[in-house]
C-alpha positions, 0 to 999 in steps of 0.5 A: 331555287329562289326566284327574283322578287321583282321579275321572277328570274331564277336566282343563282348568283351569290353577292355575299354570305354573312353567315347566320345572324339573329334579327337585327332589331330583336333586342333582348330584355333582361328576363330573356338574356339567358334564353336560346336565340334563333338565328337565320342565314344572311345570304344575298343574291343578285338577279342577273336579269334585272340586277336586283340585289336581294336577301333570301327570305326566312321571316315575314314582315309581320315577324320582323316589324313587330308591335314593340319595334324599337327604332324611332326616327326622331332620336337622330337630330341630323335626320330630323333636320334632313326631314325638315329641309325636305318639307321646305323644299317640297312646299316651295318646289311643288306648291304643297299647301293646305289643299294638299293631301300628303301620305307617308308610307312607313311614317314611323313616329311622325318624324317627317309628317309633323313638319308638314302638319305645322305648315297646315297640310293635311297628312296621314301616315301608314305605319305597321309598328304600333310602338312608333305609330302611337308616338305619331298619333300622340303628335296629332298625326293621323296614322293607319297601323298596317302594312302597305300594299295594293289591298290597303291602298284600295281601302285607304284611297277609295275616296281620296287620292294622295297629292304626294306619297312619301317613302323614306327608307322603306323600299328595302323593307318590302318583301313583295315589291310589285304589290307595294309599288302597285299600291303606290300607283293606285293611291296617287292622284292623276297629277300627284307625285311620289318621292322615295329615298333609299340607300344607293347600291353603288355606294354600298359596294364602293364603300364596303357597307356590308353592315347595311345588310340584315333580314329587315332589308329584303332588297338593295337598289341601283338606280337602273333597277329601281327605274325599271321597277317603277316603269313596269308599274306605270310610274315615271322617274322625272328627277333624281337627287344624290343624298349623303344620308345613310352613307349615300342615298338616292331620292327619286321623284315619280309621276304617272306615265303620261302626266306632262306637268313635270318634265324629266330632268337631265339628272335621270339620264345622267345617272342611268348612263353613269351606272351603265359605265360603272357596270351595274348591269353586268355580273362582274360588278358584283364579284369580290364583295364578300372578300372586302367584307372579310377584310373589315372583319379581320381589321376590327378583330385585330384592333379589338384584341390588341386593345384588350391585350393593352388593358384598354376599355372599349365601348360601342355607341349606337345600337343600330341594326347595322351595328348588329350585322357588323358585330355578329358577322365578326363574332364580337361579344362582351369579351371584346366590347364592354357595353354599348350606349344609345340615346334611344330610351326604348333600347336602354336596359336591353341586350344586343341580339347575338352579341348580348352586349348591354345597352346603356344610357350615354350618360354612362360614358362620362362615368366609365371613361372608355379609351375607345368608342366604336361608332356603329351607325357610321352614317351618323359619325359627325353627329355622334363625335360632336355630341360625345366630343368630351371623351377627348378630355381623358384622351378617348378616341372614336373608331369606325370600321366601315369602309375600313378601320379608322381611329378618329 
């Protein structure tokens, strides 16, 4: 029997089963598009002791986050703006300056650290994927290419601790959460702070965001559970903010237990109480989520089939990991969606895993003039509909499938 990756309690309560799926970011090059493809079960369980929601493990981090990893954060304009705003806020609120040492874990292509660097702050990124690390290094950002945990922390922070440790959308990607948080604890200066951003499990359930489940995401967090995890490792949450990013995220601010430089805000207890009232510490809260996902599957398939019967062209936009979960769970292939466009040049010319839908440059949309564009990264809906507003010229419409099928 599987055991909880945080508390070790036996896992025997299913949250959702999304059937078999390939690795969501394992895009297929032309020369391998006819080769056999490996799929893995995509099962998610809930620990009914600490209520950490977690996948069953079938691959290691090194198998998922490869040297040619194709996700580059800087391709999203809205994410860059979010990151720039964060840097401005942190510099003002916590007086981060040229004497500070800022470390980001899972720093990707330097999308965030570049803004600290522009302010004269000493920065270092820790990023396991060579493809994205190379871009950060080309920007002059010192980057350690490795997975983060207690071992790396012991080596990297032996002589100098960090005044600020940042982790955006990395907690979910960590198979050994205790090793990871232990490394954070070791690397943080005595009066230092950490901030972590992660999609909020409450929003995932409330808005039917089952497509954010894929093999790279090992865990899904409520505030109750993440508070407990950090507290167990001697880190105290002293503030929390609700964010709109990724369909609803949390940003938590952490300090060492016993550090009195930062008072705990009322938002911490408010959110803990809010989640208790919602029932996140009871099994009933997690029931029936699978049926909600199945309803989306039926709605999307019915729409795509009816569109094809009416001889309409349907394309997708944004070859995102969440899009691959959606398409593979629904069984959608090239007979229902003609192609997918993506601004990421590293994905163009590839095929989407499972569905084998080809990935094109966004320029192709103006040439082909599809009747419908299914937005796969629905969290970037506003950015995408603005960038592609020209499809209105020929009567085109946008579609999103989450939380329910909507034609825009």
